[in-house]
C-alpha positions in Angstrom: 14.3 -6.9 -12.3 13.3 -5.2 -9.3 11.0 -5.7 -6.3 8.8 -2.9 -5.2 6.1 -2.5 -2.6 2.9 -0.4 -2.8 0.5 -0.3 0.5 -3.0 0.5 1.1 -3.5 1.7 5.1 -7.1 2.2 6.1 -8.7 4.5 8.8 -11.5 3.5 11.3 -13.9 4.6 8.7 -12.5 2.5 5.7 -11.1 5.4 4.0 -7.8 4.9 2.2 -4.3 6.6 2.3 -3.4 7.4 -1.2 -0.1 9.4 -2.7 -0.5 11.8 -5.7 2.5 11.0 -7.8 5.0 13.1 -9.4 7.3 10.2 -10.5 7.9 8.0 -12.1 7.0 9.6 -15.4 4.3 6.9 -16.3 2.5 7.9 -12.8 2.6 11.7 -12.6 -0.6 13.1 -11.7 -2.2 9.9 -10.5 -3.2 8.7 -7.1 -1.6 5.7 -5.9 -0.8 3.3 -2.9 2.2 4.6 -0.8 5.5 2.5 -2.0 8.3 2.2 -3.5 11.6 0.1 -4.3 12.7 -2.8 -1.9 16.1 -2.0 -0.5 19.1 -4.3 0.5 18.7 -3.1 4.2 15.1 -4.2 4.2 15.9 -7.9 3.2 18.8 -7.7 5.5 16.2 -6.8 8.5 14.2 -10.0 7.6 13.6 -12.1 10.9 11.6 -15.2 11.8 8.3 -13.0 12.0 9.0 -10.3 9.7 9.9 -10.6 5.7 12.0 -8.2 3.9 8.7 -6.9 2.0 7.0 -6.1 5.3 10.4 -4.2 6.5 10.4 -2.2 3.1 6.7 -1.1 3.4 7.1 -0.2 6.8 10.0 2.2 5.5 8.4 3.7 2.7 5.3 4.3 4.3 7.4 6.3 7.2 9.2 8.1 4.7 6.0 9.1 2.6 3.5 9.3 5.0 5.2 10.1 8.4 3.8 7.4 10.2 5.9 4.5 11.6 3.9 1.1 11.3 5.8 -1.8 12.7 6.6 -3.9 9.5 4.2 -7.1 11.2 1.3 -5.2 10.9 1.6 -4.9 7.1 0.1 -7.8 5.3 0.9 -8.9 1.7 -2.1 -9.9 -0.1 -1.3 -9.9 -3.6 1.8 -9.8 -6.0 2.0 -8.7 -9.6 5.0 -9.4 -12.0 5.1 -7.1 -15.2 6.2 -7.5 -18.8 9.5 -6.1 -17.7 10.1 -8.7 -14.9 9.7 -6.1 -12.2 7.7 -7.6 -9.3 5.5 -5.5 -7.1 4.2 -6.8 -3.7 0.9 -5.5 -2.5 0.4 -5.0 1.2 -2.5 -3.8 3.6 -2.9 -2.6 7.1 -5.2 -0.7 9.2 -4.4 2.7 11.0 -4.9 2.7 15.0 -5.9 6.1 16.5 -3.6 8.6 16.6 -1.7 7.3 13.7 -2.4 10.1 11.2 -0.6 10.1 7.8 0.7 13.4 6.4 2.6 14.7 3.2 6.6 14.5 4.0 7.7 14.7 0.2 6.6 16.5 -2.8 4.1 13.9 -3.2 0.6 14.7 -1.5 -0.8 12.3 1.0 -4.6 12.0 1.8 -7.3 9.8 2.9 -10.0 9.0 0.3 -13.4 7.8 0.7 -13.6 4.7 -1.9 -16.7 3.2 -0.4 -18.9 6.3 -1.3 -22.0 6.6 -3.3 -20.3 6.8 -6.6 -18.1 3.9 -6.1 -18.3 3.1 -9.8 -17.4 6.8 -10.8 -14.3 6.6 -8.0 -13.0 3.5 -9.7 -13.2 4.9 -13.3 -11.6 8.2 -12.4 -8.9 8.7 -14.8 -6.8 10.4 -12.1 -6.2 7.0 -10.3 -3.7 4.4 -11.3 -6.1 1.5 -13.2 -5.6 -1.2 -10.9 -7.0 0.5 -7.9 -10.2 -0.6 -9.1 -9.4 -4.0 -7.6 -6.3 -3.2 -5.5 -8.1 -1.2 -2.9 -11.2 -3.3 -2.4 -9.3 -6.3 -2.5 -6.8 -4.8 0.3 -9.9 -4.1 2.3 -11.6 -7.6 2.2 -8.4 -9.3 3.0 -7.8 -6.7 6.2 -11.2 -6.5 7.5 -13.7 -9.2 5.8 -11.7 -12.2 5.4 -8.2 -12.0 7.0 -7.8 -15.8 7.0 -8.0 -15.7 3.4 -4.6 -13.7 2.8 -2.6 -15.7 0.7 0.9 -14.5 1.9 -0.1 -14.7 5.5 2.3 -16.6 8.1 0.9 -18.2 10.9 2.7 -17.2 14.2 
């Protein structure tokens, strides 16, 4: 059993950062949120204010998108456990002015307008991971519309 993180960062115009996957095999050619496996050092970096999940998301986003977002800005809003018993924590954050994600690896990073006129077409496009249809809108709602509903939010 492994634990993974997947994050959705939004710019000031509500565009979302997505990555064009080259691995693992079942994601090749698909767009997904930025993320990866939670490492031992992420858990060791846990403090009273920051979780290992937030540390992992911060590290993965910097590695793949080139932006160092402090762990405390990542907010967990959803978690799924798959049939293979792997768990994925989903996190969201907003990008501040001057935080411009860019490709850092062989997997391309780009901003996508998920709130365009062809929203249903965007959701049904086969080049995206199937769960983006609910994960992206949910991330946006929890970040900007109803942050008090964040199920994993810890009061300071």
